[in-house]
FIVO-560066 format. One line per 5 residues: number of its first residue (from 1); their letters; for each residue z, y, x of C-alpha. Coordinates in pm, 1 decimal. Last residue first. Layout:
BEGIN
NUM = A = Z Y X; ...
END
This chain:
BEGIN
609 = RATPM = 7751.9 -12019.2 6512.7; 7435.5 -12206.7 6439.3; 7336.8 -12435.8 6156.3; 7111.2 -12729.3 6218.0; 6819.7 -12786.5 5981.0
604 = AGDPT = 6848.5 -13092.1 5763.6; 6695.1 -13431.3 5841.0; 7022.0 -13627.5 5821.0; 7021.0 -13688.0 6198.6; 6973.3 -13315.8 6271.7
599 = ATWSA = 6619.0 -13185.4 6297.3; 6476.9 -12948.2 6555.4; 6250.7 -12671.1 6423.3; 6553.8 -12462.9 6321.5; 6694.3 -12483.0 6673.9
594 = AVLSR = 6398.1 -12288.3 6815.4; 6444.7 -12020.9 6548.9; 6815.5 -12001.4 6632.6; 6736.0 -11948.4 7001.1; 6484.7 -11679.1 6908.0
589 = EAAAL = 6748.9 -11512.0 6692.5; 6987.0 -11485.3 6984.6; 6720.0 -11340.8 7213.6; 6611.4 -11085.2 6952.2; 6973.5 -10988.5 6882.1
584 = HTAAA = 7043.7 -10928.8 7251.6; 6735.7 -10709.1 7282.4; 6827.5 -10511.2 6969.7; 7185.8 -10452.2 7085.2; 7072.4 -10331.6 7427.3
579 = LWAWA = 6793.3 -10121.8 7273.9; 7035.4 -9943.4 7040.0; 7273.1 -9863.5 7327.1; 6982.0 -9738.6 7540.7; 6853.1 -9522.7 7254.3
574 = YGDPS = 7197.4 -9373.6 7190.9; 7242.7 -9283.9 7556.4; 6894.0 -9132.3 7574.8; 6924.6 -8913.6 7262.3; 6986.6 -8600.7 7470.7
569 = PDTLR = 7191.1 -8331.1 7294.9; 7482.4 -8354.2 7543.2; 7697.2 -8040.2 7520.5; 7617.7 -7990.5 7153.9; 7700.3 -7639.7 7037.6
564 = GFANR = 8013.4 -7569.6 6835.0; 8108.0 -7254.1 7022.6; 8401.2 -7418.4 7201.7; 8173.8 -7693.0 7327.7; 8049.7 -7997.3 7138.4
559 = PRRDA = 8053.7 -8371.9 7206.2; 7837.1 -8583.5 6970.6; 7952.0 -8943.2 7009.7; 7901.9 -9098.4 6665.6; 7585.2 -9282.5 6764.4
554 = EAALA = 7752.6 -9393.1 7087.0; 8041.9 -9547.3 6891.7; 7809.3 -9735.5 6655.4; 7604.7 -9866.6 6945.6; 7913.9 -9972.8 7141.8
549 = ASLEA = 8048.5 -10157.1 6837.1; 7717.4 -10338.3 6797.1; 7709.4 -10431.7 7165.0; 8067.9 -10560.0 7147.7; 8007.1 -10768.1 6834.1
544 = AATLG = 7685.2 -10919.8 6969.3; 7859.5 -11008.6 7295.7; 8148.7 -11171.4 7109.8; 7937.9 -11400.0 6894.2; 8209.2 -11666.7 6873.8
539 = ARRLP = 8200.9 -11684.1 6494.7; 8535.1 -11502.3 6475.0; 8390.1 -11227.6 6693.1; 8089.1 -11178.9 6464.8; 8308.8 -11191.9 6154.4
534 = GFSAL = 8516.8 -10903.3 6295.5; 8213.0 -10683.9 6364.0; 8135.3 -10557.9 6014.8; 8479.7 -10533.8 5854.2; 8640.2 -10394.3 6168.1
529 = PATGR = 8356.2 -10145.4 6220.7; 8372.3 -10023.6 5856.1; 8744.0 -9936.4 5862.0; 8694.7 -9562.3 5892.2; 8397.2 -9427.2 6081.8
524 = ASEAV = 8147.6 -9617.1 6292.2; 7913.2 -9691.8 6000.0; 7856.2 -9318.9 5946.6; 7732.8 -9293.1 6305.9; 7456.4 -9543.1 6231.5
519 = ARRGG = 7326.9 -9321.9 5949.0; 7340.8 -9011.6 6169.5; 7139.6 -9180.2 6442.7; 6842.4 -9238.1 6218.7; 6829.3 -9336.6 5853.2
514 = AVGTE = 6570.3 -9614.3 5844.8; 6560.0 -9717.7 6209.7; 6935.1 -9679.3 6249.5; 7005.0 -9878.8 5936.3; 6765.1 -10141.3 6068.7
509 = LLRRV = 6980.6 -10179.5 6379.2; 7302.3 -10203.5 6176.4; 7147.0 -10453.9 5934.6; 7027.0 -10672.4 6220.6; 7372.8 -10669.9 6376.6
504 = RWLPS = 7529.0 -10777.1 6046.1; 7259.3 -11041.9 6000.8; 7397.1 -11198.4 6318.6; 7663.2 -11349.9 6092.7; 7451.0 -11668.7 6092.6
499 = DALPD = 7359.8 -11821.2 5757.3; 7034.9 -11625.5 5713.7; 6909.1 -11699.4 6063.7; 7018.2 -12063.8 6061.4; 6859.2 -12125.5 5719.7
494 = PGEAA = 7024.6 -12423.6 5554.1; 6810.7 -12686.3 5383.9; 6634.8 -12630.8 5055.0; 6700.1 -12890.1 4786.4; 6385.1 -13035.0 4634.6
489 = PVPGP = 6440.6 -13404.7 4705.9; 6102.9 -13573.3 4636.5; 6073.8 -13788.1 4325.5; 5878.2 -14111.8 4368.4; 5513.9 -14114.3 4472.6
484 = ADALP = 5244.4 -13924.3 4279.3; 4963.8 -14133.8 4131.4; 5018.5 -13991.2 3782.0; 4967.5 -13643.4 3927.0; 4603.6 -13734.3 3983.2
479 = PFHIG = 4484.1 -13663.8 4338.3; 4391.3 -13307.2 4433.9; 4055.1 -13141.8 4513.1; 3938.7 -13168.5 4152.1; 4225.9 -12942.6 4049.0
474 = QLRDY = 4084.5 -12655.4 4249.3; 4147.2 -12525.3 4601.8; 3982.6 -12192.4 4677.9; 3808.6 -12172.6 5016.0; 3825.3 -11835.2 5193.6
469 = GLDAR = 4171.8 -11758.7 5335.1; 4297.5 -12114.3 5289.3; 4014.9 -12260.2 5498.4; 3981.8 -12613.8 5358.1; 3948.8 -12913.8 5583.7
464 = GLWEE = 3793.9 -13260.4 5598.2; 3431.9 -13178.5 5675.6; 3394.6 -12929.7 5388.1; 3053.2 -13089.1 5319.3; 3225.0 -13411.2 5212.0
459 = PLRLT = 3410.9 -13236.6 4934.0; 3790.5 -13248.8 4961.9; 4024.4 -13507.7 4818.2; 4371.8 -13401.1 4930.6; 4650.6 -13656.8 4975.5
454 = YPAGP = 4833.1 -13933.4 4795.7; 4705.3 -14261.0 4946.8; 4743.6 -14150.0 5311.4; 4495.9 -14317.5 5548.8; 4404.2 -13998.9 5732.1
449 = VPGVA = 4609.2 -13699.8 5608.0; 4385.7 -13473.0 5403.1; 4312.9 -13116.4 5512.6; 4469.7 -12772.4 5537.1; 4367.4 -12441.8 5690.9
444 = LPRLT = 4522.6 -12111.1 5801.1; 4886.1 -12205.8 5745.9; 5168.6 -11957.9 5817.8; 5449.7 -12176.3 5952.3; 5821.5 -12109.5 5921.5
439 = AARDL = 6105.1 -12307.0 6080.6; 6344.1 -12007.1 6077.1; 6166.3 -11673.9 6082.7; 6064.8 -11431.7 6358.9; 5863.0 -11697.2 6543.8
434 = DPRGL = 5616.9 -11732.8 6256.3; 5416.4 -12037.9 6360.4; 5037.5 -12003.5 6315.8; 4857.0 -12267.3 6117.1; 4683.9 -12602.0 6092.9
429 = VRLQL = 4820.3 -12834.5 5824.9; 4743.8 -13200.3 5749.1; 4882.3 -13264.4 5406.3; 5062.6 -13540.6 5216.0; 5134.8 -13465.6 4851.8
424 = GPYGA = 5487.0 -13570.5 4751.4; 5532.5 -13273.9 4524.1; 5196.4 -13157.5 4381.3; 5248.1 -12819.1 4211.9; 5329.8 -12656.1 4546.2
419 = IRRLN = 4966.6 -12709.4 4650.4; 4854.3 -12479.5 4367.6; 5097.5 -12207.9 4474.8; 4982.3 -12240.9 4836.1; 4619.7 -12190.6 4730.8
414 = ATHPL = 4703.1 -11885.3 4519.7; 4890.6 -11723.7 4809.5; 4611.6 -11769.8 5064.3; 4327.0 -11678.4 4825.7; 4274.6 -11315.8 4934.4
409 = EPHPH = 4277.2 -11052.6 4658.8; 4657.4 -11076.0 4634.5; 4705.2 -10961.6 4997.3; 4980.9 -11180.3 5145.5; 4797.9 -11286.2 5464.4
404 = APLLR = 4894.7 -11607.2 5644.6; 5073.5 -11706.8 5323.9; 5414.8 -11866.4 5392.7; 5497.9 -12232.7 5459.0; 5861.5 -12323.4 5518.8
399 = LLPAD = 5949.2 -12635.9 5712.2; 6219.7 -12886.8 5626.0; 6343.2 -13076.8 5926.4; 6214.9 -13412.6 6052.8; 6451.6 -13709.9 6058.9
394 = PRAER = 6161.0 -13947.9 6132.1; 5825.0 -13768.9 6139.4; 5590.2 -13651.3 5864.9; 5704.0 -13288.9 5876.2; 5875.0 -13184.0 5556.5
389 = VLLHE = 5732.3 -12921.1 5326.7; 5875.6 -12624.4 5137.8; 5636.0 -12363.5 5003.4; 5815.1 -12032.1 5037.5; 5823.3 -11719.9 4819.3
384 = GAAGV = 6107.9 -11855.8 4610.0; 6142.6 -12226.5 4677.0; 5824.6 -12417.4 4592.7; 5795.1 -12792.9 4636.2; 5856.8 -13083.8 4873.3
379 = VTVDC = 5504.9 -13131.4 5011.5; 5479.2 -13392.1 5286.5; 5363.4 -13276.0 5629.2; 5120.5 -13360.9 5910.6; 5118.7 -13111.2 6197.7
374 = GLLAS = 4899.6 -12859.6 6378.6; 5000.7 -12542.2 6561.1; 4780.6 -12246.0 6649.9; 4854.7 -11985.9 6916.7; 4709.9 -11633.7 6887.0
369 = EAGEP = 5034.9 -11438.9 6844.2; 5236.0 -11676.8 7062.0; 5046.3 -11606.8 7383.0; 5284.2 -11345.5 7520.9; 5590.4 -11527.9 7381.2
364 = DALLE = 5590.4 -11784.7 7667.9; 5911.3 -11990.7 7642.8; 5911.7 -11942.2 7265.8; 5556.7 -12075.8 7253.1; 5648.0 -12387.1 7452.0
359 = AVAEA = 5945.2 -12458.1 7224.0; 5718.0 -12415.7 6921.7; 5480.5 -12685.0 7049.5; 5766.5 -12926.3 7112.9; 5919.8 -12862.1 6769.6
354 = APRAF = 5585.7 -12932.7 6600.0; 5591.1 -13289.2 6727.2; 5273.4 -13389.3 6911.8; 4961.4 -13562.6 6778.9; 4826.3 -13296.1 6543.3
349 = LPAAP = 4666.7 -13072.1 6805.4; 4558.7 -13384.3 6997.8; 4302.3 -13466.7 6721.5; 4104.7 -13140.2 6751.2; 3890.1 -13226.6 7058.3
344 = QETWL = 3819.7 -13503.4 6970.9; 3819.1 -13665.9 6630.3; 4071.8 -13674.7 6344.8; 4015.2 -13305.1 6277.9; 3655.6 -13398.9 6202.0
339 = TGRLP = 3368.6 -13283.1 6420.5; 3076.5 -13058.9 6332.1; 2725.3 -13105.7 6463.2; 2617.2 -12864.4 6732.5; 2435.5 -12532.1 6700.4
334 = TARVE = 2249.3 -12374.1 6995.2; 2367.5 -12067.8 7185.7; 2214.8 -11833.3 7441.8; 2402.1 -11540.5 7599.2; 2194.7 -11317.2 7826.7
329 = RGAGL = 2210.7 -11015.4 7598.0; 2588.2 -11038.0 7558.8; 2760.8 -11157.7 7242.3; 3115.5 -11206.1 7364.7; 3348.3 -11500.9 7307.4
324 = RGEAS = 3718.6 -11423.2 7266.9; 3937.2 -11646.2 7483.1; 4223.1 -11396.9 7526.1; 4110.9 -11304.1 7879.6; 3767.0 -11225.1 7739.0
319 = VTAGV = 3472.8 -11465.5 7760.8; 3102.1 -11423.1 7830.4; 2885.2 -11731.9 7791.5; 2565.3 -11778.3 7992.2; 2472.1 -12094.8 7802.8
314 = IRLGG = 2657.9 -12185.7 7484.2; 2660.6 -12518.6 7300.5; 2800.8 -12440.8 6957.9; 3002.1 -12618.6 6690.0; 3035.5 -12699.1 6323.1
309 = RALGA = 3296.8 -12670.1 6049.3; 3422.8 -12322.1 6138.6; 3070.3 -12242.9 6263.7; 2917.2 -12315.5 5925.1; 3157.8 -12087.0 5739.2
304 = HDLVA = 3110.1 -11823.8 6010.5; 2733.6 -11825.1 5959.3; 2494.2 -12012.4 6183.1; 2145.5 -11965.1 6324.5; 2253.2 -11913.5 6686.9
299 = GGLAV = 2074.9 -11618.2 6849.3; 2323.5 -11597.3 7134.0; 2619.4 -11494.4 6923.7; 2612.0 -11274.2 6616.3; 2744.7 -11528.3 6367.8
294 = SASGA = 2596.0 -11461.8 6025.7; 2830.5 -11357.2 5745.9; 2991.3 -11618.5 5518.7; 3354.3 -11534.1 5596.5; 3254.7 -11170.9 5642.9
289 = GRARA = 3241.9 -11111.3 5268.7; 3614.6 -11121.5 5194.7; 3720.1 -10922.9 5500.4; 3437.5 -10676.6 5435.7; 3552.4 -10600.7 5084.4
284 = LGGPR = 3915.3 -10577.3 5197.6; 3863.8 -10307.6 5456.8; 3518.2 -10188.5 5556.4; 3532.3 -10079.7 5918.9; 3439.4 -10367.4 6150.7
279 = VDSVS = 3571.4 -10708.8 6254.9; 3342.7 -10999.4 6345.0; 3532.8 -11235.8 6569.5; 3442.0 -11551.5 6760.4; 3731.3 -11750.3 6905.2
274 = YRAGD = 3820.0 -11973.4 7198.0; 4099.2 -12216.8 7279.1; 4081.6 -12457.8 7575.5; 4155.0 -12820.8 7484.0; 3926.0 -12978.8 7745.0
269 = PALLH = 3663.2 -13058.2 7479.7; 3655.5 -12689.3 7376.7; 3822.2 -12554.8 7061.2; 3714.2 -12279.5 6826.4; 3882.8 -12036.5 6587.1
264 = TVVGG = 3665.0 -11821.2 6362.8; 3789.2 -11465.1 6313.2; 3675.9 -11267.5 6009.6; 3631.3 -10910.4 5897.7; 3811.5 -10597.8 5788.6
259 = YGTAS = 3906.7 -10263.1 5936.1; 4074.8 -9990.3 5732.2; 4347.3 -9891.5 5978.7; 4611.3 -10118.0 5821.7; 4409.4 -10421.5 5924.1
254 = LVPER = 4249.6 -10703.5 5724.4; 4123.8 -11009.9 5909.5; 4010.9 -11319.3 5720.5; 4064.6 -11661.9 5877.9; 3829.5 -11931.5 6003.8
249 = CLGHV = 3895.2 -12293.9 6096.3; 3869.7 -12546.8 6379.1; 3510.0 -12514.1 6499.9; 3384.3 -12695.7 6809.2; 3300.6 -12543.2 7146.9
244 = QLSGG = 3072.4 -12644.8 7434.0; 3054.7 -12395.2 7716.1; 2818.4 -12302.7 7997.6; 2921.2 -12024.5 8234.7; 3215.4 -11805.2 8134.4
239 = PAYAR = 3110.0 -11472.9 8281.3; 3376.4 -11206.6 8222.2; 3440.2 -10995.9 7914.7; 3685.3 -10705.8 7920.8; 3926.2 -10703.7 7630.4
234 = RATGT = 4031.2 -10345.2 7681.0; 4320.9 -10144.3 7814.2; 4508.1 -10409.5 8004.5; 4886.4 -10424.0 8026.0; 5118.4 -10192.4 8222.7
229 = LAPDA = 5378.3 -10468.9 8222.7; 5168.9 -10651.7 8484.3; 5295.4 -10391.4 8733.7; 5633.9 -10570.3 8723.6; 5880.3 -10300.1 8641.5
224 = TGSAL = 6131.9 -10147.7 8884.6; 6019.8 -9785.3 8855.1; 6275.9 -9713.3 8583.5; 6007.2 -9546.0 8372.5; 5824.8 -9876.9 8330.9
219 = VGATH = 6141.3 -10055.1 8216.3; 6223.1 -9782.9 7966.8; 5870.1 -9747.2 7829.7; 5825.6 -10119.7 7770.2; 6175.6 -10179.2 7630.5
214 = LLERF = 6168.6 -9867.8 7412.6; 5827.4 -9956.1 7269.9; 5904.3 -10324.7 7209.9; 6235.8 -10247.0 7039.7; 6077.3 -9976.2 6825.2
209 = AGTLA = 5806.8 -10219.5 6712.2; 6069.7 -10483.3 6631.4; 6256.2 -10237.2 6410.6; 5927.7 -10143.7 6243.0; 5867.2 -10511.9 6164.0
204 = GLRQT = 6220.9 -10549.7 6028.4; 6168.1 -10252.0 5799.6; 5879.8 -10437.3 5641.1; 5571.6 -10249.1 5523.7; 5333.2 -10434.2 5291.3
199 = ARRER = 5444.2 -10253.6 4974.9; 5379.3 -9913.3 5123.3; 5670.0 -9676.2 5096.6; 5474.0 -9374.5 5223.8; 5756.7 -9299.2 5466.4
194 = AARLG = 5767.0 -9665.4 5570.2; 5390.9 -9685.4 5618.3; 5383.6 -9369.3 5827.2; 5676.2 -9479.7 6041.4; 5510.8 -9818.2 6096.4
189 = RVVRL = 5181.9 -9656.5 6198.1; 5369.9 -9437.9 6444.3; 5562.5 -9735.7 6582.4; 5247.4 -9943.5 6626.2; 5079.1 -9650.7 6802.0
184 = AAAEA = 5369.4 -9630.4 7048.2; 5345.1 -10001.6 7130.3; 4971.1 -9966.3 7193.3; 5036.0 -9678.2 7433.8; 5298.0 -9876.5 7623.8
179 = RPLGA = 5057.0 -10166.7 7662.3; 4773.7 -9936.3 7762.8; 4959.8 -9776.7 8055.3; 4674.2 -9647.0 8273.3; 4784.3 -9287.4 8325.1
174 = LRATH = 4531.7 -9161.7 8069.4; 4669.2 -9407.3 7817.4; 5028.8 -9302.8 7885.4; 4935.0 -8938.2 7831.0; 4780.0 -9035.4 7497.2
169 = AARLL = 5097.6 -9220.8 7401.6; 5308.5 -8914.1 7486.2; 5088.9 -8701.8 7257.7; 5105.4 -8967.1 6986.5; 5485.4 -8984.6 7006.5
164 = EAQVV = 5510.7 -8608.5 6980.1; 5271.5 -8620.2 6685.4; 5494.1 -8873.1 6508.4; 5793.5 -8640.9 6534.9; 5584.4 -8356.7 6391.9
159 = AGGAT = 5433.9 -8570.0 6114.9; 5765.7 -8692.3 5981.9; 6037.8 -8903.2 6139.4; 6330.0 -8745.5 5952.5; 6386.3 -9017.5 5691.7
154 = VGAAL = 6220.6 -9288.1 5901.2; 6464.7 -9246.0 6187.2; 6538.0 -8921.6 6372.5; 6732.3 -9084.5 6656.9; 6457.6 -9345.2 6691.1
149 = AEAAA = 6188.2 -9075.7 6705.4; 6380.7 -8882.9 6972.6; 6424.6 -9201.7 7177.6; 6053.3 -9277.6 7144.7; 5958.9 -8928.3 7262.3
144 = HWLAA = 6195.7 -8958.3 7560.1; 6065.6 -9302.5 7653.4; 5707.1 -9179.4 7626.3; 5780.8 -8892.1 7864.1; 5944.3 -9131.4 8112.7
139 = AAGLQ = 5647.9 -9371.7 8090.0; 5402.6 -9087.4 8152.5; 5598.8 -8968.7 8454.4; 5617.0 -9317.1 8604.7; 5246.7 -9372.4 8540.9
134 = AETLV = 5149.7 -9041.7 8700.2; 5369.6 -9115.4 9000.9; 5183.4 -9443.4 9047.4; 5332.0 -9784.6 8979.0; 5374.3 -10019.6 9273.7
129 = PAPGT = 5196.7 -10318.9 9435.4; 4901.4 -10302.7 9197.1; 4843.7 -10606.8 8981.3; 4503.5 -10776.7 9012.6; 4141.7 -10729.4 8908.1
124 = PEAPV = 4235.6 -10440.0 8686.5; 4059.2 -10415.1 8348.3; 4067.0 -10053.9 8229.0; 4078.3 -9930.8 8587.3; 4388.3 -9744.4 8702.3
119 = SETPA = 4475.8 -9378.6 8691.4; 4623.8 -9097.4 8900.8; 4643.9 -9269.0 9238.9; 4280.8 -9363.8 9286.0; 4199.1 -9639.2 9537.9
114 = EPEPQ = 4035.3 -9501.1 9851.0; 3660.4 -9475.7 9878.0; 3482.0 -9684.9 10137.9; 3131.7 -9547.2 10197.2; 3223.5 -9190.4 10111.1
109 = EAPQP = 2963.1 -8961.1 9960.0; 3161.6 -8860.4 9651.1; 3522.2 -8966.1 9591.7; 3552.8 -9206.1 9298.0; 3687.1 -9097.6 8962.6
104 = PPPPP = 3890.6 -9358.6 8770.9; 3711.5 -9513.8 8476.3; 3772.8 -9334.5 8146.3; 4051.0 -9474.0 7928.4; 3951.5 -9715.0 7651.8
99 = AADAL = 3958.0 -9567.6 7300.9; 4278.6 -9595.0 7099.7; 4261.5 -9755.1 6759.0; 4215.7 -9499.5 6485.2; 4506.4 -9352.9 6293.0
94 = PAAGL = 4450.1 -9322.6 5919.4; 4382.2 -8975.4 5778.5; 4662.3 -8769.8 5618.3; 4761.9 -8613.3 5950.9; 4405.7 -8498.8 6017.9
89 = AAARH = 4390.4 -8327.5 5678.7; 4734.8 -8173.0 5734.9; 4646.2 -8045.6 6083.6; 4330.6 -7877.5 5948.5; 4509.8 -7716.6 5656.9
84 = LCRPA = 4806.4 -7593.4 5862.8; 4590.2 -7380.1 6088.9; 4538.2 -7354.1 6463.1; 4162.9 -7421.0 6435.3; 4145.6 -7216.9 6222.1
79 = LLCSC = 4368.6 -6923.4 6127.6; 4097.3 -6744.3 5928.9; 4034.2 -7035.0 5692.7; 3710.7 -7236.4 5683.5; 3851.6 -7543.0 5860.5
74 = TAQGA = 3692.6 -7774.4 6115.4; 3747.9 -8132.8 6235.2; 3467.9 -8278.2 6451.0; 3531.5 -8009.0 6713.7; 3863.1 -8171.0 6805.2
69 = ETVTG = 3687.6 -8486.3 6917.8; 3725.4 -8854.4 6822.7; 3696.4 -8844.0 6444.6; 3600.0 -9205.9 6378.8; 3301.7 -9365.9 6203.9
64 = SPGPR = 3171.1 -9506.6 6533.5; 2870.2 -9274.1 6519.3; 3100.5 -8969.8 6508.4; 3317.7 -8856.0 6219.2; 3262.4 -8511.3 6066.6
59 = LTVLA = 3584.9 -8399.9 5895.2; 3551.3 -8076.5 5696.9; 3855.0 -7873.9 5589.3; 3800.8 -7618.8 5312.7; 4037.3 -7324.3 5269.3
54 = DEGFR = 4035.5 -7027.0 5029.7; 4015.3 -7178.7 4682.4; 4305.5 -7422.5 4706.0; 4314.7 -7664.3 4997.7; 3990.5 -7862.1 4980.8
49 = VNVSG = 3924.2 -8175.7 5187.1; 3561.1 -8238.9 5276.2; 3437.2 -8565.0 5428.8; 3120.0 -8583.7 5639.8; 2861.0 -8856.9 5588.7
44 = DVELA = 2561.0 -8622.4 5551.1; 2562.5 -8663.5 5171.1; 2922.8 -8548.8 5138.4; 3233.2 -8756.1 5066.3; 3512.8 -8574.3 4881.3
39 = AGAAC = 3883.4 -8571.5 4967.8; 4134.5 -8439.1 4714.3; 4344.0 -8756.7 4694.8; 4371.5 -8765.7 5075.6; 4582.4 -8448.5 5081.2
34 = GEIAA = 4833.2 -8569.1 4826.4; 5118.9 -8531.5 5068.8; 4996.8 -8388.0 5400.2; 5093.3 -8030.4 5309.2; 5454.4 -8131.7 5239.3
29 = DLKKR = 5480.6 -8300.6 5578.9; 5329.5 -7996.9 5754.4; 5548.7 -7720.8 5612.3; 5809.3 -7722.8 5888.9; 5529.8 -7735.6 6145.3
24 = LRATL = 5388.1 -7414.0 6002.6; 5701.9 -7215.6 6087.2; 5722.3 -7361.5 6439.1; 5364.3 -7255.8 6505.9; 5089.7 -7514.1 6504.2
19 = NEVAE = 4889.9 -7599.0 6818.5; 5097.2 -7911.1 6888.3; 5007.0 -8048.9 6546.6; 4632.9 -8021.8 6613.7; 4669.4 -8163.5 6965.2
14 = ALVEP = 4855.5 -8470.9 6841.0; 4595.9 -8531.6 6569.5; 4308.1 -8526.8 6818.1; 4504.2 -8741.3 7065.4; 4560.0 -9014.4 6808.2
9 = AVPPL = 4187.4 -9052.6 6728.1; 4129.5 -9004.7 6354.7; 4015.1 -9266.0 6105.0; 3786.7 -9136.5 5827.8; 3946.1 -9020.5 5501.3
4 = ETSM = 3896.4 -9250.2 5206.1; 3731.9 -9091.5 4902.7; 3926.9 -9094.0 4579.4; 3819.6 -9293.7 4274.6
END
């Protein structure tokens, strides 16, 4: 069993690659392959990676378990620290989350210091009137690095291209652009996963990461951005006074950087959302075990399983902007009895149509990632990877349930498979809507529908809900199949996203992400544009057709002089054309997603042209 390499700070890896000669950079990708397999953990906590008989790289992570300084990575060869071995070992390690930027320096011995111009605080009290010169320069550098990475694509986006992105991301962090930095790190992680052909990597997710990065960097570099687009560097905690919160559910957390844990979702009497998280290095093992770990909050004698079905009265609470509760020294908490989903404050979550809740989320995508949606449904059956259900409302559309986390060692998938074996079963579902798919919900917990004869039969101590990421549903939790109602129609309704010719635009954009500019240029030659974009025009999607044609033409535009050299080697024009098509596609798909949650008179999902 190989030893896992410790996470590495992005700036440490970027510096190591930058110090390599051009000849060594060409060999870097090959040197990274198989590097992690030869790692060995030492008694003092360091990790050794051997390269033949003459070179030994030692990674000595700090107290946080992360390599955060260049001196924590050493090599025994004569070229160190500017050697291929050291850069390869760092490149094979997972990327750590970025550390918060240092606070801005204050002038000494001045009673009223002026606001700094080179950086901003990690948690600004309000938006600045304009971006600083340092921020504009950092955004422009990040745009250029992102454009180069997009033009290269996954096939050519190796360690050197990734290091350029990391270096630009580090500059953005120092300039106070945490949102742009986070977008860059998502792209680098996506490129790594795609090149390593990990099973969990989706090309569509990497395409969305590129769109977010180019949009953020481009708008910031233009100088016309709302200062709020800079983002906030850390979840700073502010005093929250006295709170009373009740548990909704808990879900396991498993990140690509080796972190694992649990998040327990809470609700206050006024409907405000809160959460308590416990996420640390440890991967899958920690994600599975954290569900029953003690809650480190104000001395409360509760574990996360108890909190998800209980509550807390908190004095001196500290709360982040996202509603995350902090465990400060002055925080005091006492347990409260649990409440059913049919009682306050949870009952209103299930009282409104799902389409209304989704419409609000689409209008404000910033809070969509943490939003939860509740609804009562009737199980239709399995259809491929989906569990089909129908919302318990007149003329409601079919909804698709997908595992909140697909890892086979977590019980999400197994629980949904067991539920699919009971057509006609009535369920109360609490989950997170997937706004990138038509009428799709990723359930976190399920429970019985009050008063329904054919519904779940959960133990009393579960308090009317099962956490799909931790509790395993068994046959005893279901009613007898003999009590099932009449046959439920199993036909799957139309999928507006799949049926719309917009898939042609999506394929062109993903072709660019996978194969780079050259792959998109190939699609612009011959009769391919007519075959690809004609159906878009015939469907009335003229703007999508024109943007796609412009992207293909720009990709193939490579003017050269009499000596065969490129007269315009910049990838900016191609990146802007790609971003325009991607932004239009995202808006069009969001409108189709919103329509998919709204039923037609016969209960089927509406199609879109």
